[in-house]
Every structure is written in C-alpha cells, then in structure tokens.
C-alpha positions as CSV (number, residue, x, y, z in Angstrom):
1,M,0.0,0.0,0.0
2,I,1.3,3.5,-0.9
3,D,1.9,5.8,2.0
4,W,0.1,9.1,1.1
5,Y,2.3,11.2,3.3
6,E,5.5,9.7,1.8
7,Q,4.3,10.2,-1.7
8,Y,2.9,13.8,-1.4
9,I,4.3,15.6,1.6
10,E,7.9,16.8,1.7
11,P,10.0,15.1,4.5
12,E,10.9,18.4,6.3
13,I,7.2,19.1,7.1
14,R,5.7,15.6,7.0
15,S,5.5,15.0,10.7
16,I,3.7,18.3,11.3
17,V,1.2,17.7,8.5
18,H,0.6,14.2,9.9
19,L,0.1,15.5,13.4
20,L,-2.4,18.2,12.3
21,R,-4.4,15.9,10.0
22,D,-4.5,13.1,12.7
23,N,-6.1,15.7,15.0
24,G,-8.9,17.0,12.7
25,V,-7.1,19.8,11.0
26,N,-7.7,20.0,7.2
27,T,-4.4,20.9,5.7
28,E,-4.7,22.4,2.2
29,S,-1.0,22.7,1.2
30,S,2.4,22.5,2.7
31,C,6.0,23.4,1.8
32,G,9.0,21.8,3.4
33,H,11.4,24.4,1.9
34,E,9.4,27.3,3.4
35,M,8.3,25.3,6.4
36,T,4.7,26.4,6.0
37,V,1.3,24.6,6.3
38,Q,-1.9,26.1,5.0
39,C,-5.1,24.9,6.8
40,Q,-8.8,25.6,6.7
41,V,-10.1,27.6,9.7
42,I,-13.4,26.1,10.9
43,T,-14.9,27.7,14.0
44,D,-14.3,29.7,17.2
45,G,-11.7,28.1,19.3
46,F,-10.1,26.3,16.3
47,V,-6.9,28.5,16.3
48,Q,-6.5,27.8,20.1
49,H,-6.9,24.1,19.4
50,V,-4.2,24.1,16.8
51,D,-1.9,26.2,19.0
52,N,-2.4,23.8,21.9
53,L,-1.8,20.8,19.7
54,L,1.5,22.1,18.3
55,F,2.7,23.5,21.7
56,N,1.8,20.3,23.6
57,N,3.8,18.3,21.0
58,G,7.0,20.3,21.5
59,Y,6.7,22.9,18.8
60,R,7.7,26.4,20.0
61,H,8.8,28.5,17.1
62,Y,5.9,29.2,14.8
63,T,3.6,32.0,13.6
64,I,-0.1,31.4,12.9
65,T,-1.6,33.9,10.4
66,I,-5.4,34.0,9.7
67,E,-6.7,35.5,6.4
68,I,-10.4,35.7,5.5
69,D,-11.2,36.3,1.8
70,R,-14.5,36.9,0.3
71,C,-15.1,35.0,-3.0
72,N,-18.4,34.9,-4.9
73,G,-20.3,36.1,-1.8
74,H,-18.8,33.5,0.5
75,L,-16.2,33.9,3.2
76,Y,-13.1,31.7,2.8
77,P,-11.0,31.6,6.0
78,T,-7.6,30.1,5.8
79,M,-4.7,29.7,8.3
80,D,-1.0,29.6,7.5
81,I,1.4,28.2,10.0
82,T,5.1,29.1,9.4
83,F,7.8,27.3,11.4
84,K,11.1,28.8,12.3
85,K,14.4,26.9,11.7
86,E,14.3,25.4,15.2
87,V,10.9,23.7,14.6
88,K,10.7,21.5,17.7
89,D,12.2,21.7,21.2
90,D,13.8,18.4,22.4
C-alpha cells in the first residue's frame, strides 16, 4: 500500500502535517522548503486548538496567520502556520 504522506508531503514538514491531520485539521497545502502549512479555519476556538496541539507536542517557534477572503459572496477563511528553523524543542 502506498503511504500518502511519503508520496505527497515533503520530508521536512511531513510529521507536522501528519500531526495536524490526525487531529482533525484539514491541511490544504504545505512546503518543506518554506516550512509552512496552510489549513482551513473552521470555528471559534479552532486556532487555540491548533496552537495547543502544536505546543503540547513540543513545537515552540511558529507563527499562525489568519486570512479571510470573500469569494463569490462567501467567506473563505484560511490559516497559515510558518515554522522557524528550530521547529521543535527536544
């Protein structure tokens, strides 16, 4: 069986994407070179959920940016998570 993460997600960001998706976060795109993950924002408290998830799993050096676009009369919220060089504390 083909491992979707191995086939489609760059190694540098793979564990983060896996963690987010395993915990109900819909990731839309990721880039290992830029160390970014783009996710859908769902409801109130969701950003806190993502922050707690990352922090409780040892990640300390990241920025969460929320952007809300309007497209064809609908709101399209998205969240980008950018990780610094030192992604995870040991």
